[in-house]
C-alpha positions in Angstrom: -98.4 12.1 30.6 -98.8 8.2 30.1 -95.8 6.1 30.0 -95.8 5.7 26.1 -96.9 8.7 25.6 -93.0 9.3 26.2 -90.0 8.9 23.7 -85.8 9.2 25.1 -84.4 10.7 22.3 -79.8 10.8 22.3 -78.2 13.8 19.8 -75.1 11.8 17.9 -73.2 15.4 17.1 -71.0 15.3 13.9 -68.2 13.8 16.0 -69.6 11.0 17.7 -70.5 12.7 20.9 -73.9 12.9 22.2 -76.4 15.5 24.1 -78.8 13.0 26.5 -80.6 10.9 26.0 -83.5 12.9 26.7 -88.0 12.4 27.1 -89.5 13.4 25.3 -93.4 14.1 24.9 -94.4 12.5 21.0 -96.9 16.4 20.8 -93.5 17.9 21.3 -92.3 19.3 17.8 -88.8 19.2 16.0 -88.9 22.9 17.0 -88.7 22.4 20.8 -85.9 19.5 19.8 -83.5 22.1 18.3 -84.5 24.9 20.8 -82.7 22.3 23.6 -79.9 21.3 21.7 -78.9 24.7 20.4 -78.9 25.6 24.8 -77.8 21.9 26.1 -74.6 22.5 23.4 -71.5 21.0 25.0 -68.9 23.8 25.1 -65.3 23.2 23.4 -66.4 22.0 20.0 -65.1 23.0 17.2 -68.3 24.0 15.1 -71.5 25.6 17.1 -74.7 26.1 16.4 -76.3 30.1 17.1 -79.7 29.9 16.3 -82.3 26.1 15.5 -81.6 27.9 12.2 -78.5 26.2 12.3 -79.2 22.9 12.7 -80.8 20.0 10.3 -82.6 16.8 12.4 -82.4 13.1 11.1 -83.8 9.8 11.8 -84.0 7.3 9.8 -82.4 9.2 7.0 -84.9 11.7 7.1 -84.1 14.9 7.6 -86.9 16.5 10.0 -89.5 19.8 9.2 -90.2 21.7 12.1 -93.1 22.0 12.2 -93.9 17.7 12.6 -94.0 16.4 16.4 -92.2 13.3 17.4 -94.6 11.3 17.9 -95.2 12.3 13.2 -91.5 11.3 12.5 -91.1 7.8 15.4 -90.4 5.0 12.4 -92.7 2.0 13.9 -90.1 -0.7 13.0 -86.6 -0.6 14.5 -87.3 0.4 17.9 -87.1 -1.1 21.3 -89.1 -1.7 23.6 -87.8 1.2 26.2 -85.6 2.3 23.9 -83.1 5.5 23.0 -84.1 6.8 19.1 -81.2 8.2 17.5 -80.6 11.5 15.9 -77.9 12.9 13.7 -77.3 16.2 14.2 -76.0 18.4 11.4 -74.7 22.2 12.1 -74.7 24.1 8.6 -74.0 28.1 9.7 -75.2 30.7 8.4 -73.0 31.6 5.5 -72.7 36.0 6.2 -72.8 38.0 2.8 -69.1 37.7 1.5 -67.5 40.7 -0.5 -66.7 37.3 -2.8 -70.3 36.7 -3.8 -70.9 38.6 -6.8 -73.5 41.1 -7.6 -76.0 39.8 -10.7 -76.4 42.4 -13.1 -80.0 41.9 -14.3 -80.8 46.0 -16.1 -79.7 45.7 -20.0 -76.8 46.8 -21.5 -76.4 49.1 -23.4 -74.5 47.8 -26.4 -71.4 50.2 -29.0 -71.3 48.9 -32.2 -68.0 51.4 -34.0 -68.0 48.3 -36.9 -67.7 49.9 -40.5 -70.1 49.2 -42.9 -68.4 49.0 -46.5 
């Protein structure tokens, strides 16, 4: 694989610590990056993703789509040759249904009126 097709990426976590840098092909997908993040997540963090769908990656202020490649997500400006790209990691754990959730009943209601008309 030619050297120019490889990209060094570091993942910045919510507490300012980093995972990486790791070297990826420009054809690697965002989903592949997320899988690596889940598998290499540091032990002892208060927030820990359990699955890829709990992670959002942000680069240059944009949330990256899972099906995009690293090459498609790169910004041509602001990157030094041989520099490391920093992507921010946001973890949004899936919320299980709680008892406090209200169910919306959309069935028609029967209105009973006990009015007297004079």
